[in-house]
DOLUM-861390 format. One record per atom (N, C-alpha, C): residue number from 1; residue in one letter; x, y, z. Coordinates in steps of 0.02 Angstrom, whole numbers, plus 50000, padded with zeros to 5 digits. Layout:
N
ATOM  nr rest     u     v     w
ATOM NUM    A     X     Y     Z
...
end
This chain:
233
ATOM  nr rest     u     v     w
ATOM   1    I 51339 49664 46808
ATOM   1    I 51305 49720 46831
ATOM   1    I 51251 49720 46869
ATOM   2    V 51196 49674 46844
ATOM   2    V 51137 49653 46890
ATOM   2    V 51163 49627 46970
ATOM   3    L 51217 49586 46959
ATOM   3    L 51256 49536 47009
ATOM   3    L 51266 49604 47075
ATOM   4    L 51310 49635 47046
ATOM   4    L 51340 49685 47090
ATOM   4    L 51266 49723 47126
ATOM   5    G 51232 49746 47091
ATOM   5    G 51173 49775 47103
ATOM   5    G 51147 49750 47174
ATOM   6    A 51127 49678 47143
ATOM   6    A 51089 49637 47182
ATOM   6    A 51139 49639 47248
ATOM   7    L 51212 49604 47264
ATOM   7    L 51254 49611 47317
ATOM   7    L 51237 49679 47343
ATOM   8    G 51250 49739 47299
ATOM   8    G 51253 49796 47362
ATOM   8    G 51194 49824 47386
ATOM   9    W 51126 49788 47346
ATOM   9    W 51066 49797 47408
ATOM   9    W 51063 49759 47468
ATOM  10    L 51089 49676 47451
ATOM  10    L 51067 49648 47496
ATOM  10    L 51117 49667 47565
ATOM  11    V 51202 49710 47569
ATOM  11    V 51234 49725 47602
ATOM  11    V 51215 49810 47619
ATOM  12    L 51170 49834 47584
ATOM  12    L 51181 49906 47590
ATOM  12    L 51105 49925 47609
ATOM  13    G 51075 49884 47575
ATOM  13    G 50991 49894 47571
ATOM  13    G 50959 49907 47644
ATOM  14    P 50896 49919 47641
ATOM  14    P 50852 49900 47728
ATOM  14    P 50849 49840 47743
ATOM  15    K 50865 49859 47826
ATOM  15    K 50874 49820 47860
ATOM  15    K 50801 49788 47909
ATOM  16    E 50808 49733 47933
ATOM  16    E 50739 49736 47982
ATOM  16    E 50771 49765 48043
ATOM  17    P 50735 49806 48075
ATOM  17    P 50743 49828 48147
ATOM  17    P 50765 49770 48194
ATOM  18    P 50808 49771 48243
ATOM  18    P 50815 49735 48285
ATOM  18    P 50753 49723 48335
ATOM  19    P 50747 49673 48343
ATOM  19    P 50684 49667 48406
ATOM  19    P 50668 49712 48471
ATOM  20    P 50632 49720 48505
ATOM  20    P 50621 49765 48567
ATOM  20    P 50654 49733 48625
ATOM  21    P 50693 49750 48649
ATOM  21    P 50732 49723 48718
ATOM  21    P 50657 49713 48760
ATOM  22    P 50684 49646 48777
ATOM  22    P 50634 49626 48832
ATOM  22    P 50605 49665 48879
ATOM  23    A 50545 49670 48904
ATOM  23    A 50509 49711 48944
ATOM  23    A 50539 49680 48995
ATOM  24    T 50560 49735 49074
ATOM  24    T 50603 49707 49155
ATOM  24    T 50555 49726 49168
ATOM  25    S 50503 49748 49166
ATOM  25    S 50420 49738 49220
ATOM  25    S 50361 49736 49191
ATOM  26    V 50326 49736 49196
ATOM  26    V 50239 49725 49179
ATOM  26    V 50195 49762 49228
ATOM  27    E 50168 49788 49207
ATOM  27    E 50113 49824 49250
ATOM  27    E 50056 49791 49263
ATOM  28    T 50043 49772 49360
ATOM  28    T 49996 49744 49366
ATOM  28    T 49940 49769 49409
ATOM  29    R 49881 49716 49403
ATOM  29    R 49818 49755 49438
ATOM  29    R 49806 49773 49504
ATOM  30    V 49776 49842 49525
ATOM  30    V 49770 49857 49585
ATOM  30    V 49695 49864 49595
ATOM  31    R 49646 49864 49653
ATOM  31    R 49572 49876 49645
ATOM  31    R 49577 49870 49704
ATOM  32    F 49495 49884 49708
ATOM  32    F 49463 49891 49783
ATOM  32    F 49423 49828 49801
ATOM  33    A 49447 49800 49854
ATOM  33    A 49417 49738 49877
ATOM  33    A 49354 49765 49919
ATOM  34    S 49347 49842 49933
ATOM  34    S 49282 49841 49965
ATOM  34    S 49290 49916 49970
ATOM  35    F 49247 49935 50002
ATOM  35    F 49233 50026 50031
ATOM  35    F 49166 50046 50046
ATOM  36    D 49181 50096 50099
ATOM  36    D 49085 50113 50124
ATOM  36    D 49131 50172 50143
ATOM  37    G 49079 50224 50120
ATOM  37    G 49069 50280 50139
ATOM  37    G 49088 50324 50069
ATOM  38    S 49104 50371 50068
ATOM  38    S 49152 50430 50016
ATOM  38    S 49200 50407 49990
ATOM  39    V 49215 50395 49914
ATOM  39    V 49284 50364 49919
ATOM  39    V 49294 50388 49832
ATOM  40    H 49351 50414 49839
ATOM  40    H 49360 50452 49767
ATOM  40    H 49438 50437 49740
ATOM  41    V 49432 50424 49669
ATOM  41    V 49483 50416 49618
ATOM  41    V 49474 50459 49576
ATOM  42    K 49558 50479 49577
ATOM  42    K 49588 50555 49545
ATOM  42    K 49654 50493 49470
ATOM  43    P 49622 50479 49446
ATOM  43    P 49672 50442 49380
ATOM  43    P 49745 50474 49370
ATOM  44    A 49792 50439 49356
ATOM  44    A 49850 50497 49346
ATOM  44    A 49833 50534 49277
ATOM  45    G 49860 50594 49269
ATOM  45    G 49835 50649 49210
ATOM  45    G 49797 50661 49210
ATOM  46    T 49739 50660 49254
ATOM  46    T 49690 50708 49236
ATOM  46    T 49679 50761 49304
ATOM  47    L 49628 50812 49292
ATOM  47    L 49609 50844 49356
ATOM  47    L 49544 50828 49400
ATOM  48    E 49498 50761 49367
ATOM  48    E 49422 50753 49385
ATOM  48    E 49445 50691 49445
ATOM  49    W 49395 50701 49511
ATOM  49    W 49403 50639 49547
ATOM  49    W 49345 50615 49543
ATOM  50    K 49335 50539 49537
ATOM  50    K 49296 50500 49517
ATOM  50    K 49277 50456 49585
ATOM  51    A 49209 50444 49577
ATOM  51    A 49179 50393 49635
ATOM  51    A 49206 50333 49613
ATOM  52    A 49231 50305 49673
ATOM  52    A 49264 50239 49686
ATOM  52    A 49198 50199 49654
ATOM  53    T 49226 50144 49620
ATOM  53    T 49171 50090 49602
ATOM  53    T 49216 50022 49602
ATOM  54    L 49190 49962 49631
ATOM  54    L 49212 49906 49614
ATOM  54    L 49255 49892 49563
ATOM  55    A 49235 49891 49519
ATOM  55    A 49255 49870 49433
ATOM  55    A 49305 49931 49427
ATOM  56    M 49343 49964 49466
ATOM  56    M 49375 50022 49460
ATOM  56    M 49454 49962 49453
ATOM  57    V 49509 49996 49407
ATOM  57    V 49574 49970 49416
ATOM  57    V 49614 49999 49423
ATOM  58    L 49638 49998 49458
ATOM  58    L 49677 50074 49493
ATOM  58    L 49745 50064 49475
ATOM  59    K 49800 50108 49443
ATOM  59    K 49825 50118 49403
ATOM  59    K 49919 50164 49429
ATOM  60    Q 49969 50152 49390
ATOM  60    Q 50003 50205 49435
ATOM  60    Q 50013 50263 49430
ATOM  61    N 50016 50296 49488
ATOM  61    N 50010 50362 49508
ATOM  61    N 49935 50383 49516
ATOM  62    D 49891 50322 49506
ATOM  62    D 49806 50361 49543
ATOM  62    D 49828 50376 49615
ATOM  63    L 49781 50436 49625
ATOM  63    L 49746 50442 49687
ATOM  63    L 49704 50433 49707
ATOM  64    V 49683 50406 49783
ATOM  64    V 49631 50400 49809
ATOM  64    V 49625 50421 49870
ATOM  65    R 49576 50458 49884
ATOM  65    R 49532 50487 49948
ATOM  65    R 49505 50467 49976
ATOM  66    T 49485 50463 50059
ATOM  66    T 49428 50445 50081
ATOM  66    T 49394 50506 50125
ATOM  67    G 49352 50506 50117
ATOM  67    G 49319 50564 50149
ATOM  67    G 49296 50543 50223
ATOM  68    A 49273 50581 50267
ATOM  68    A 49269 50586 50336
ATOM  68    A 49213 50515 50339
ATOM  69    G 49226 50473 50409
ATOM  69    G 49199 50412 50404
ATOM  69    G 49199 50356 50330
ATOM  70    A 49259 50380 50303
ATOM  70    A 49260 50326 50243
ATOM  70    A 49329 50274 50252
ATOM  71    T 49307 50227 50210
ATOM  71    T 49359 50163 50212
ATOM  71    T 49363 50151 50139
ATOM  72    A 49430 50122 50135
ATOM  72    A 49427 50059 50086
ATOM  72    A 49469 50007 50079
ATOM  73    E 49462 49976 50055
ATOM  73    E 49507 49933 50067
ATOM  73    E 49526 49893 49976
ATOM  74    I 49618 49894 49985
ATOM  74    I 49634 49901 49911
ATOM  74    I 49679 49848 49895
ATOM  75    L 49681 49800 49853
ATOM  75    L 49726 49738 49844
ATOM  75    L 49742 49742 49781
ATOM  76    F 49821 49727 49801
ATOM  76    F 49887 49738 49736
ATOM  76    F 49875 49661 49721
ATOM  77    A 49893 49647 49670
ATOM  77    A 49904 49600 49630
ATOM  77    A 49941 49533 49676
ATOM  78    D 49990 49532 49684
ATOM  78    D 50027 49495 49727
ATOM  78    D 49987 49471 49789
ATOM  79    G 49941 49502 49800
ATOM  79    G 49906 49484 49880
ATOM  79    G 49898 49540 49945
ATOM  80    M 49957 49583 49914
ATOM  80    M 49959 49628 49960
ATOM  80    M 49928 49678 49991
ATOM  81    K 49872 49682 50056
ATOM  81    K 49822 49742 50063
ATOM  81    K 49827 49817 50088
ATOM  82    I 49787 49843 50070
ATOM  82    I 49794 49904 50123
ATOM  82    I 49732 49939 50112
ATOM  83    N 49721 49961 50201
ATOM  83    N 49669 49984 50227
ATOM  83    N 49673 50042 50247
ATOM  84    V 49625 50104 50198
ATOM  84    V 49648 50150 50205
ATOM  84    V 49593 50192 50255
ATOM  85    R 49606 50219 50302
ATOM  85    R 49560 50245 50355
ATOM  85    R 49533 50296 50328
ATOM  86    P 49482 50328 50369
ATOM  86    P 49440 50404 50328
ATOM  86    P 49502 50452 50344
ATOM  87    A 49465 50512 50291
ATOM  87    A 49519 50575 50283
ATOM  87    A 49567 50551 50273
ATOM  88    T 49602 50502 50226
ATOM  88    T 49646 50496 50194
ATOM  88    T 49664 50502 50111
ATOM  89    L 49743 50528 50099
ATOM  89    L 49760 50539 50033
ATOM  89    L 49811 50501 50013
ATOM  90    I 49797 50443 49974
ATOM  90    I 49876 50409 49955
ATOM  90    I 49874 50402 49874
ATOM  91    T 49930 50373 49863
ATOM  91    T 49946 50372 49794
ATOM  91    T 49967 50289 49798
ATOM  92    I 49959 50284 49713
ATOM  92    I 49971 50210 49706
ATOM  92    I 50035 50214 49652
ATOM  93    V 50085 50205 49677
ATOM  93    V 50147 50226 49641
ATOM  93    V 50194 50174 49612
ATOM  94    E 50149 50125 49612
ATOM  94    E 50190 50065 49573
ATOM  94    E 50157 49989 49597
ATOM  95    S 50150 49939 49552
ATOM  95    S 50131 49891 49557
ATOM  95    S 50154 49826 49480
ATOM  96    S 50205 49808 49490
ATOM  96    S 50226 49782 49439
ATOM  96    S 50241 49719 49451
ATOM  97    Q 50277 49686 49388
ATOM  97    Q 50311 49619 49432
ATOM  97    Q 50352 49600 49346
ATOM  98    N 50402 49583 49365
ATOM  98    N 50459 49554 49326
ATOM  98    N 50440 49484 49271
ATOM  99    P 50446 49497 49234
ATOM  99    P 50419 49435 49193
ATOM  99    P 50459 49385 49190
ATOM 100    V 50525 49377 49202
ATOM 100    V 50552 49312 49208
ATOM 100    V 50568 49287 49286
ATOM 101    S 50574 49339 49333
ATOM 101    S 50563 49314 49413
ATOM 101    S 50530 49313 49436
ATOM 102    R 50463 49337 49391
ATOM 102    R 50411 49341 49445
ATOM 102    R 50401 49369 49493
ATOM 103    Q 50448 49416 49515
ATOM 103    Q 50449 49445 49568
ATOM 103    Q 50413 49518 49564
ATOM 104    Q 50365 49544 49628
ATOM 104    Q 50313 49568 49615
ATOM 104    Q 50361 49650 49660
ATOM 105    R 50339 49689 49612
ATOM 105    R 50352 49762 49652
ATOM 105    R 50309 49782 49670
ATOM 106    T 50283 49810 49712
ATOM 106    T 50220 49865 49763
ATOM 106    T 50252 49929 49794
ATOM 107    A 50221 49996 49797
ATOM 107    A 50256 50041 49812
ATOM 107    A 50172 50094 49809
ATOM 108    L 50187 50119 49853
ATOM 108    L 50130 50175 49850
ATOM 108    L 50159 50217 49937
ATOM 109    A 50124 50274 49915
ATOM 109    A 50130 50325 49959
ATOM 109    A 50054 50350 49999
ATOM 110    V 50078 50381 50063
ATOM 110    V 50021 50410 50116
ATOM 110    V 50043 50472 50119
ATOM 111    Q 50003 50515 50082
ATOM 111    Q 50014 50612 50086
ATOM 111    Q 49990 50618 50164
ATOM 112    S 49917 50581 50172
ATOM 112    S 49898 50618 50249
ATOM 112    S 49831 50574 50245
ATOM 113    G 49825 50568 50341
ATOM 113    G 49780 50535 50363
ATOM 113    G 49807 50439 50374
ATOM 114    E 49789 50405 50373
ATOM 114    E 49814 50337 50401
ATOM 114    E 49788 50280 50364
ATOM 115    A 49837 50224 50360
ATOM 115    A 49813 50164 50331
ATOM 115    A 49853 50099 50378
ATOM 116    N 49836 50048 50359
ATOM 116    N 49855 49984 50374
ATOM 116    N 49860 49936 50315
ATOM 117    F 49929 49920 50328
ATOM 117    F 49957 49871 50278
ATOM 117    F 49952 49816 50294
ATOM 118    Q 49949 49755 50252
ATOM 118    Q 49972 49693 50275
ATOM 118    Q 50006 49687 50184
ATOM 119    T 50084 49654 50205
ATOM 119    T 50112 49634 50139
ATOM 119    T 50127 49567 50124
ATOM 120    A 50111 49541 50065
ATOM 120    A 50112 49466 50029
ATOM 120    A 50154 49425 50061
ATOM 121    A 50123 49360 50067
ATOM 121    A 50140 49300 50119
ATOM 121    A 50214 49268 50072
ATOM 122    R 50211 49279 49989
ATOM 122    R 50281 49267 49961
ATOM 122    R 50326 49339 49960
ATOM 123    A 50390 49309 49937
ATOM 123    A 50443 49383 49913
ATOM 123    A 50427 49419 49874
ATOM 124    G 50446 49479 49908
ATOM 124    G 50434 49536 49847
ATOM 124    G 50470 49586 49860
ATOM 125    N 50435 49651 49835
ATOM 125    N 50491 49701 49848
ATOM 125    N 50419 49770 49852
ATOM 126    T 50405 49778 49944
ATOM 126    T 50352 49819 49943
ATOM 126    T 50386 49886 49991
ATOM 127    T 50383 49942 49959
ATOM 127    T 50381 49999 49980
ATOM 127    T 50326 50051 50024
ATOM 128    I 50316 50086 50055
ATOM 128    I 50273 50128 50085
ATOM 128    I 50305 50191 50098
ATOM 129    S 50301 50245 50091
ATOM 129    S 50319 50313 50098
ATOM 129    S 50260 50352 50116
ATOM 130    T 50281 50410 50167
ATOM 130    T 50265 50489 50177
ATOM 130    T 50307 50535 50166
ATOM 131    P 50301 50584 50167
ATOM 131    P 50320 50668 50150
ATOM 131    P 50401 50646 50193
ATOM 132    T 50405 50610 50254
ATOM 132    T 50467 50612 50311
ATOM 132    T 50490 50552 50311
ATOM 133    L 50467 50481 50278
ATOM 133    L 50468 50425 50285
ATOM 133    L 50482 50381 50223
ATOM 134    R 50514 50324 50198
ATOM 134    R 50532 50295 50156
ATOM 134    R 50540 50197 50185
ATOM 135    T 50494 50180 50199
ATOM 135    T 50488 50115 50239
ATOM 135    T 50481 50035 50162
ATOM 136    T 50513 50008 50199
ATOM 136    T 50511 49927 50144
ATOM 136    T 50510 49878 50203
ATOM 137    A 50454 49856 50180
ATOM 137    A 50415 49788 50225
ATOM 137    A 50443 49741 50204
ATOM 138    S 50454 49703 50252
ATOM 138    S 50466 49610 50228
ATOM 138    S 50396 49587 50204
ATOM 139    Q 50406 49517 50181
ATOM 139    Q 50334 49463 50164
ATOM 139    Q 50294 49445 50230
ATOM 140    D 50239 49457 50208
ATOM 140    D 50201 49420 50285
ATOM 140    D 50210 49469 50335
ATOM 141    T 50204 49556 50321
ATOM 141    T 50230 49597 50380
ATOM 141    T 50153 49642 50400
ATOM 142    T 50127 49656 50455
ATOM 142    T 50076 49695 50466
ATOM 142    T 50073 49759 50510
ATOM 143    G 50061 49827 50491
ATOM 143    G 50086 49885 50510
ATOM 143    G 50038 49933 50488
ATOM 144    N 50053 49990 50526
ATOM 144    N 50002 50026 50530
ATOM 144    N 50048 50086 50528
ATOM 145    I 50027 50149 50482
ATOM 145    I 50068 50212 50465
ATOM 145    I 50004 50243 50471
ATOM 146    Q 50025 50314 50493
ATOM 146    Q 50010 50387 50514
ATOM 146    Q 50028 50435 50479
ATOM 147    V 50012 50492 50452
ATOM 147    V 50023 50563 50436
ATOM 147    V 49979 50602 50450
ATOM 148    A 49994 50673 50512
ATOM 148    A 49960 50708 50539
ATOM 148    A 49960 50763 50485
ATOM 149    E 49941 50832 50478
ATOM 149    E 49928 50865 50465
ATOM 149    E 49983 50906 50454
ATOM 150    S 50045 50920 50527
ATOM 150    S 50105 50927 50531
ATOM 150    S 50142 50907 50487
ATOM 151    G 50167 50850 50457
ATOM 151    G 50183 50810 50424
ATOM 151    G 50216 50760 50482
ATOM 152    E 50225 50752 50550
ATOM 152    E 50228 50713 50591
ATOM 152    E 50221 50644 50549
ATOM 153    T 50249 50599 50569
ATOM 153    T 50228 50512 50534
ATOM 153    T 50250 50456 50602
ATOM 154    G 50180 50424 50593
ATOM 154    G 50197 50371 50655
ATOM 154    G 50191 50298 50612
ATOM 155    L 50245 50244 50636
ATOM 155    L 50257 50196 50596
ATOM 155    L 50247 50142 50649
ATOM 156    R 50217 50094 50638
ATOM 156    R 50200 50034 50693
ATOM 156    R 50192 49953 50664
ATOM 157    I 50250 49911 50673
ATOM 157    I 50236 49848 50654
ATOM 157    I 50230 49807 50680
ATOM 158    F 50160 49764 50691
ATOM 158    F 50145 49712 50729
ATOM 158    F 50145 49662 50710
ATOM 159    K 50172 49651 50647
ATOM 159    K 50194 49578 50617
ATOM 159    K 50245 49590 50588
ATOM 160    G 50293 49556 50553
ATOM 160    G 50354 49537 50529
ATOM 160    G 50382 49585 50527
ATOM 161    Q 50424 49638 50496
ATOM 161    Q 50493 49666 50491
ATOM 161    Q 50485 49708 50437
ATOM 162    G 50516 49770 50460
ATOM 162    G 50529 49851 50384
ATOM 162    G 50578 49876 50416
ATOM 163    E 50615 49903 50365
ATOM 163    E 50663 49949 50357
ATOM 163    E 50655 50029 50346
ATOM 164    A 50653 50054 50379
ATOM 164    A 50627 50139 50361
ATOM 164    A 50670 50186 50341
ATOM 165    E 50703 50230 50330
ATOM 165    E 50737 50286 50310
ATOM 165    E 50694 50354 50308
ATOM 166    T 50719 50401 50343
ATOM 166    T 50680 50455 50378
ATOM 166    T 50715 50515 50298
ATOM 167    R 50683 50576 50296
ATOM 167    R 50709 50617 50248
ATOM 167    R 50787 50628 50288
ATOM 168    S 50800 50635 50326
ATOM 168    S 50852 50665 50368
ATOM 168    S 50918 50604 50350
ATOM 169    G 50884 50553 50339
ATOM 169    G 50925 50509 50322
ATOM 169    G 50943 50461 50372
ATOM 170    Q 50905 50447 50424
ATOM 170    Q 50928 50389 50486
ATOM 170    Q 50881 50320 50460
ATOM 171    K 50907 50299 50470
ATOM 171    K 50890 50229 50469
ATOM 171    K 50855 50183 50543
ATOM 172    V 50826 50183 50519
ATOM 172    V 50775 50124 50593
ATOM 172    V 50743 50069 50560
ATOM 173    R 50786 50016 50598
ATOM 173    R 50742 49933 50564
ATOM 173    R 50695 49924 50639
ATOM 174    L 50633 49909 50622
ATOM 174    L 50576 49892 50682
ATOM 174    L 50559 49814 50674
ATOM 175    V 50538 49783 50709
ATOM 175    V 50514 49714 50706
ATOM 175    V 50449 49719 50738
ATOM 176    A 50413 49640 50765
ATOM 176    A 50343 49646 50777
ATOM 176    A 50332 49675 50851
ATOM 177    N 50276 49714 50837
ATOM 177    N 50288 49747 50915
ATOM 177    N 50324 49821 50946
ATOM 178    Q 50337 49842 50862
ATOM 178    Q 50381 49904 50866
ATOM 178    Q 50351 49942 50838
ATOM 179    G 50375 50034 50857
ATOM 179    G 50348 50067 50823
ATOM 179    G 50403 50154 50824
ATOM 180    V 50379 50176 50775
ATOM 180    V 50440 50236 50796
ATOM 180    V 50407 50297 50774
ATOM 181    T 50420 50352 50809
ATOM 181    T 50367 50421 50754
ATOM 181    T 50431 50475 50739
ATOM 182    V 50424 50484 50685
ATOM 182    V 50460 50536 50627
ATOM 182    V 50450 50614 50630
ATOM 183    D 50485 50659 50658
ATOM 183    D 50445 50744 50662
ATOM 183    D 50438 50773 50600
ATOM 184    P 50405 50806 50576
ATOM 184    P 50386 50851 50531
ATOM 184    P 50457 50875 50478
ATOM 185    E 50532 50887 50511
ATOM 185    E 50599 50897 50501
ATOM 185    E 50619 50828 50453
ATOM 186    G 50589 50758 50482
ATOM 186    G 50623 50702 50460
ATOM 186    G 50666 50664 50476
ATOM 187    T 50664 50685 50575
ATOM 187    T 50698 50665 50627
ATOM 187    T 50676 50613 50651
ATOM 188    A 50705 50534 50678
ATOM 188    A 50658 50474 50694
ATOM 188    A 50696 50493 50777
ATOM 189    G 50622 50478 50820
ATOM 189    G 50626 50492 50885
ATOM 189    G 50648 50412 50915
ATOM 190    P 50648 50401 50968
ATOM 190    P 50680 50314 50998
ATOM 190    P 50626 50271 50973
ATOM 191    T 50659 50198 50964
ATOM 191    T 50609 50150 50949
ATOM 191    T 50577 50114 51005
ATOM 192    V 50511 50131 51001
ATOM 192    V 50468 50103 51078
ATOM 192    V 50428 50036 51048
ATOM 193    D 50422 50018 51119
ATOM 193    D 50396 49943 51091
ATOM 193    D 50327 49954 51108
ATOM 194    L 50292 49909 51077
ATOM 194    L 50213 49919 51097
ATOM 194    L 50165 49867 51119
ATOM 195    P 50097 49858 51151
ATOM 195    P 50079 49806 51161
ATOM 195    P 50049 49761 51102
ATOM 196    T 50041 49704 51133
ATOM 196    T 50026 49678 51090
ATOM 196    T 49973 49664 51052
ATOM 197    V 49963 49645 50991
ATOM 197    V 49879 49635 50958
ATOM 197    V 49816 49595 51008
ATOM 198    P 49766 49644 51006
ATOM 198    P 49730 49619 51036
ATOM 198    P 49680 49579 50985
ATOM 199    L 49669 49505 50979
ATOM 199    L 49637 49454 50953
ATOM 199    L 49564 49467 50951
ATOM 200    L 49517 49483 50880
ATOM 200    L 49456 49511 50916
ATOM 200    L 49417 49377 50912
ATOM 201    T 49378 49392 50950
ATOM 201    T 49355 49341 50974
ATOM 201    T 49285 49305 50953
ATOM 202    A 49249 49376 50961
ATOM 202    A 49175 49371 50930
ATOM 202    A 49151 49423 50938
ATOM 203    P 49107 49463 50874
ATOM 203    P 49093 49427 50829
ATOM 203    P 49131 49395 50771
ATOM 204    P 49132 49335 50724
ATOM 204    P 49184 49312 50687
ATOM 204    P 49188 49374 50625
ATOM 205    N 49241 49402 50596
ATOM 205    N 49260 49440 50572
ATOM 205    N 49216 49439 50503
ATOM 206    R 49185 49517 50468
ATOM 206    R 49141 49517 50416
ATOM 206    R 49084 49471 50440
ATOM 207    A 49063 49476 50493
ATOM 207    A 48996 49411 50496
ATOM 207    A 48934 49480 50491
ATOM 208    D 48887 49448 50452
ATOM 208    D 48826 49492 50447
ATOM 208    D 48781 49485 50506
ATOM 209    I 48761 49527 50541
ATOM 209    I 48736 49524 50589
ATOM 209    I 48671 49569 50574
ATOM 210    T 48610 49525 50602
ATOM 210    T 48526 49565 50594
ATOM 210    T 48490 49568 50661
ATOM 211    Y 48471 49635 50668
ATOM 211    Y 48445 49655 50714
ATOM 211    Y 48375 49676 50690
ATOM 212    E 48334 49667 50752
ATOM 212    E 48269 49653 50738
ATOM 212    E 48228 49729 50752
ATOM 213    D 48276 49757 50807
ATOM 213    D 48253 49836 50834
ATOM 213    D 48315 49870 50831
ATOM 214    L 48338 49885 50787
ATOM 214    L 48400 49930 50776
ATOM 214    L 48432 49980 50846
ATOM 215    P 48383 50028 50829
ATOM 215    P 48385 50080 50877
ATOM 215    P 48409 50031 50960
ATOM 216    R 48382 49990 50965
ATOM 216    R 48371 49959 51052
ATOM 216    R 48454 49898 51038
ATOM 217    S 48476 49899 50976
ATOM 217    S 48510 49815 50970
ATOM 217    S 48589 49849 51002
ATOM 218    V 48621 49798 51025
ATOM 218    V 48671 49820 51045
ATOM 218    V 48728 49745 51026
ATOM 219    T 48804 49774 50988
ATOM 219    T 48848 49709 50961
ATOM 219    T 48896 49712 51019
ATOM 220    L 48906 49662 51050
ATOM 220    L 48966 49660 51077
ATOM 220    L 49028 49621 51066
ATOM 221    L 49061 49658 51079
ATOM 221    L 49150 49649 51043
ATOM 221    L 49181 49597 51095
ATOM 222    V 49207 49547 51088
ATOM 222    V 49253 49522 51141
ATOM 222    V 49310 49506 51097
ATOM 223    W 49364 49506 51141
ATOM 223    W 49445 49507 51126
ATOM 223    W 49490 49490 51180
ATOM 224    N 49540 49452 51145
ATOM 224    N 49574 49422 51202
ATOM 224    N 49603 49502 51238
ATOM 225    P 49617 49498 51312
ATOM 225    P 49659 49543 51348
ATOM 225    P 49736 49531 51351
ATOM 226    V 49753 49608 51347
ATOM 226    V 49824 49616 51342
ATOM 226    V 49874 49626 51410
ATOM 227    P 49921 49598 51397
ATOM 227    P 49942 49641 51457
ATOM 227    P 49992 49686 51474
ATOM 228    G 49970 49737 51523
ATOM 228    G 49995 49804 51525
ATOM 228    G 49962 49846 51475
ATOM 229    A 49888 49837 51428
ATOM 229    A 49844 49892 51398
ATOM 229    A 49823 49920 51471
ATOM 230    S 49824 49989 51441
ATOM 230    S 49771 50042 51488
ATOM 230    S 49701 50039 51453
ATOM 231    G 49699 50042 51394
ATOM 231    G 49642 50057 51353
ATOM 231    G 49659 50038 51256
ATOM 232    Y 49567 50034 51257
ATOM 232    Y 49582 49993 51177
ATOM 232    Y 49544 50056 51115
ATOM 233    R 49560 50044 51084
ATOM 233    R 49542 50085 51027
ATOM 233    R 49519 50051 50960
end
């Protein structure tokens, strides 16, 4: 009887729970590389806007808002950079890595305003969305995205390439120095060729310049000419 009881306990008794399945993705770090002016963050699941700090770690579904005249540069774990322009609202949608393949997935949404982006040099999956457009940018791609108050979206690719799909289902492929405008209903206009990008020659990028008499000082910006350009902003 004792042997039968022991055998029954081994067969029918409590068993160790199966190990959990391996994680398919691990959230990776997003942080501010720099910011200037009034920049605030609303962490996911909260109602309070907090002043941005360089020590902050941005997580999935966090909102970032820049005030008038303010800018922020956001750095993702894979090296992707987002330069958020003044009066802009964006959402950190995803920053994760597959622990097996090490492939990075990066996604953000621009609700309003303007942002410049530069994707990582290594292969990954980068998605930038607006209310009317979803763009998948290739590696080592730079571009600009603008969202007007009306909902109209402008997408420009300066280097690399990207695949865009509008809310109405249109698909547009852009390569270097091409752009497209999508109306508030999600209909894309024609693809247009852009002027080449002017390259700054002086002063060096991020140079520290000291002025003895600030009110009377002038900073001279020098860049290479762009054929066919009628003006610069």
